[in-house]
N, C-alpha and C positions, 0 to 999 in steps of 0.2 A: 830885762829878763834874759835875753840871749844875745850872743854876739852876732854880728852880721854887718849891718851898715855902720856899726860903731868901730869896726876894725877887724882884721883877721886874727885867727887864733895863733898867737906867738908870731907874728910877722906874716847821805841821809842816811851808837852804844857807848857806853862809858862806865866809869865807876859811879854808881848811882849814889844818891844822898844817903850817907850813913850805911851804905851797903844795901839799901832798899831798891827794889825794882818793881814797876807796876805789874800787876797780874795780867796775864793774857799776852805777854810779849813786851819787850822793852819799850816799844813805840806805840803799843796799843793802850790808849788811855780812856777807859770808861769813866763814868762820873764818880764811881766809888774810888777808883785809883786817883782821880784828880783831887778829891777831897783829902785822901791820905797824903798825897804829895804836898798839898798846901800845908797840912799840919806839920809834916816833917820839916818843911822849910822854915816855918815859924819857930820850931824847936831846934833848929840846926846848931846853935851855939852849944847845946848840950851833947853833941855827938862826939865828943872826945878830943877836941883840939883847944889848947890854951892860946894858940896864936890866931892870926887873921884867917878868915875863911873867904875864898873867892867862889861864887856860885855862877855856873855857866849853864845856860839853856842851849841845847844843841841836838841836831839829828845825826851827828857824826857817830861812827862806830866805836865800840868799846875799846878795841886795841889802839886805835888812834888817840882816843882821849886819855887812856892810861899812859901812853907814851908821853904826850905833851903835858899832861898834868904833872907827871913825875919830873920832867925836865924843868918845868916852871917852878916847881917846889924846890928843886936843887938850886935854881938861880935866886930864889927868895926864901931863905931859911925861915921857918916858923909859919909859913903860909900853907894852908891846906886847900887844895882845889877840889870842889865838889860839883857834880853836874846832874842835871835831870835830862834824860834822853827821850825825845819824842819827835813826832813828825814836825816838819817845819811850819805847816799851817797851824798845828797845835801850839807851837812856840809863839807865833804871832798872836793867837787868841789869848794865850796865857799872859803875855806881856801887857796886852790891852786890859785884861781883867784886873791886873795888879797895878794899874797906873797910879792909883792913890797911895799905894804902899808897896813899892817894888821889892821883890824878894830875890832877884838875881842881879848880877853885876854885868855879865857879858852875854850877848847872843852871838853864837858862832855857828854859822851854817844855815843857808836857805837861799833860794833864788833871789836875785836882786829886786824883783818886783815886790817881794814881801818887805824887804828893807825900805824900799821907797814908800810903801804904804805906812810902815811904822814911823818913818821920819816925818811924813806929812801929818801924822797924828800926834806928833810931839813926843814920841816914845823913846827916841834915841838922842843921846847927848853928843854934842860936837867934840871931836878929838881927831887931830891929824897926826898919824904916826910918821916917823922919819922915812919909812919906805914908800909912802904914798906917791911921791914924785916919779916912781918907777912903774906906775900903772898906766895903761893906755886910756885915752878918753872914753868915758862911758862906764868905766869900771870902778867908779867911786862917786860919792855924793858931792855936788858942788859946795854944799855947806858943811862938809866934813863929818857927816853923821854916820856913814858906813863906808867900808872899803872892801874890795874884792881880795880874797886870798887864793881861791882856786877857780879854774875853769872846768866845767863838768859836761862832757859830751854824753848824749843819750844814745843808747844802742839797742839792738835786738838780741836778746839772749836766748839760748836754746839748750836742751839736754843733749850733750854731745855723744852719749851712749846710744841714744835712740835716733838721732838725726845726724847724718853725715854733713860736714860743713858745707859742701857744695850744694846740698839740698835745703839748707836753712834759708829763711827769708833774707834777702839781700837789700831790701828797701822796705819802706813803711807799707806800701800797697801790697807787697807780697804776703803780709800777715793776714790779709783778707782772703787769700786763696782758699778754695774748698779743702785743701790738704790739712789746714789748721783749724777746721771747725771743731769746737769743743776741746781744743788743745791749748788755748791761750789762757794764761794766768795774768791778772792785772792787780797790782798793789792798789788798795783802797784809795781812789783818786782824791777824795775830799780832804784827806789828812796829809797828802803827799805833795810836796813842792815839785818833785820830779815828774809825777804824772800830770800835774797842772801845767808844767812847762811843755810837756809833750803834746797834751791836748790843745793848749793854746796855739802852739806852732802849727799843728795840723789844721786847725780851724782857719788860721790866717793863710796857710798855703792853699787850702781848698777854696778860699774866697778870692784867690787871684790878686791878693793885696788890697781888696776893697774893704775888708772887715765884715762883709755880709756873712753871717755864720751858717746859713742854711745848708750849703754844700758840705761844710765841716761837720754839721750835726748829722747829716746822712752818713758820712764816713764813720763817725763814732757809733752810729746805730749798727753799721755793718761790723765794726769791731766788737760791739756788745754781743752780737749774734755769734761771734766766734769764741766768746769768753766763757770758760768753764766756771771760774770763780774770781771774785774780788777779794783779795787776801788782806788780812788785817794789818800785817806788818812785814817788813823786809825779811826778817829771819824765817818766818813761815813761807814766804815766797821762795826763798832759796831751797828750803827743805822740800817743798812740794814739787818744785822743778826737778830737783835731784831724784825724787822718788817716782818721777814720771806721772804725777797727778795732773800734769799739763806739760807740754813740750816747748812752749815758746812764751816769752814775756818781753815787756818793754821796760828797760831800766837804765841806770847810769853806768858808764864804763868803769870808773874807779871802784865802785862797790863790787862789780862783777870780777874785776881783776883781783881785788882783795880776797874774795871768796875762793877764787881759783888757787891763790897762793896759800891760803890758810886751811883749806879743807881738801878732801878727796872727792868733792862733789863733781859729777861729770857735767860741767857747765862751761859753755863757750859763748862767743858773741860775734856778731857782724856789725860793722859800722855802716849805716845806711848810705848807699852809693849816691843818692840824689840830694844829700844834705841832711844835717841833723841839728836839732836845737843844742846849743852850747850854753849851759846855764852859768851865769856869773854868780859864784858862791861867796857870800860876804861875811863880815864880822862887824860888830858894833858894841859900843858901851851903852848900856841901858840908862835912860834918863832917871835920875834919882837913885842910882845904884848905891847900895849900902857901903861899898868899898870902891869909890871911883878911882883912886890912885892905883889900886891893884888892877882894876879893870883896864885902865889905860896901859899899864905895864904888860898885861896879858895880850892885848891887841898888838902892841909893839912887838912882842915876842913871836906870835904866830905868823906874822908877815915878814919876819926876818929871813935873811938868806939861809942861815943854818936850818931853821925850822922848815922852810919850804923844800930844801933839799932832802931833809928827813922825810917829809910828807910824800915826796915823789919816789924816793928809794924804798921806803917801807910800806907805804899805804896807797901808792898808785894815784896820787893826786897831781894834777897839772897846775903848776904855779901860774898865777895871774900876772905876776911881775914880768916885764919885758927885758930886764937888764941881766938876767941870769944866763950864763954861758950854756948853750944847749948841749955842747959836747961833754959837759960835766954832769949832765943829767942821765938817768938810767936808759939803757938800750931800748926798753919797751916803749918809753916815751918818745925817743928819737924815731922809732919805727912807726908809732901810731900817728904822730902829728901830720905827716903828709897825706894820710888817708881821711883826715877829718875835714869835712867841708861844712863850715857853719851855715845853717839855714838863715836866709835873709828874712828878717821880721821887722815889723814896726813896733818897737818897744812901747811907745806911748799908747798906741791903740790897744795892744794886748793888755797893758796895765789897766786901761780904762774899762775894758770889756770883760776881762777874765772872770770876775766874780759873777757877772750875769751869765756867761757861758757855762760856768760850773754849776750854777743853780739850775739852768736848763738841762744840763746833762743828768743831774740827780733826779729831777722831776719828770723828764720826758724821754730819757734815753736808757738809763740803768734798767737792765732786765726787760727791755722792750724791743730789742732788735729783732728777735725771732717772731714776736707777735706781729710786727709790722712787715713781715714777709721777707726779711733778709736771711734767707736760708741757703 
């Protein structure tokens, strides 16, 4: 799920299917949108392409997907890349629901614990890309069913127009200070791999490595008491933070960097001083993919050196491969890497317990922090 004991760091939009996007935000999938998306996937060949169609399920952003989709189409004339953009947990649930009749070819983007679950459930097809040998241990499946493309540190973001950088939270516990009561915005955790990764790491940290979640549950109750709103999708999260409908949030560094570069939103971030979860973000061919050869070619492409350099330069992604020359990567990445301290976690324990922890959060913590006296 996160780097730590598995090795040091280097030493969650797109072109929707046939132009359709789910109502309520690109990643907010209610049951009506889910049914419409399913119907669109079934009817996909009628959407205007005489060639092959590659379908990708992904939580990655529109700009990134448009860029890589266009580049892949250039390399494979006659191919059309289509994607459905949703939260990573929703991707996992969708791939499970389509087991008997897979509708997508590639799953690109999610914390590795989700790929591990999917692989254990027989949902991912074995394929070893040429670049796999350049990944550190723990960043790929031993049976070649998924491989890491990016490493994603989690950070504390804030509205920089309202909060001077020196006054912003510098570590996770700082978010619990009275200054931020009713000023915290949280992306809906059940649909978000990012928030599940943060919650899981915090619970593990608070347990002192034992895995006993009680101290972590109390920490999350205190966070709940600080929270103004659980936001449906990342787009709304950025907008609300920019409008000062909340001043602080927890999110991933690449997405915040992308928003800073692409908009005039007054958003900045701090990298937690005491350590941060670093999510291993993967890619996989879906078992029973309608176009398995194209799926394998796409996986090969997105982990290539050229693609990873584009991802770092244009979309603020940190490559998982260890063989790339650091000096040839963007200055922002060279500056950020020394500040990132991967939080030590027990991946196997978190993988085993995270579903239980999130169920407890939903049933016993959500909107209960203040009622239990955490004021």
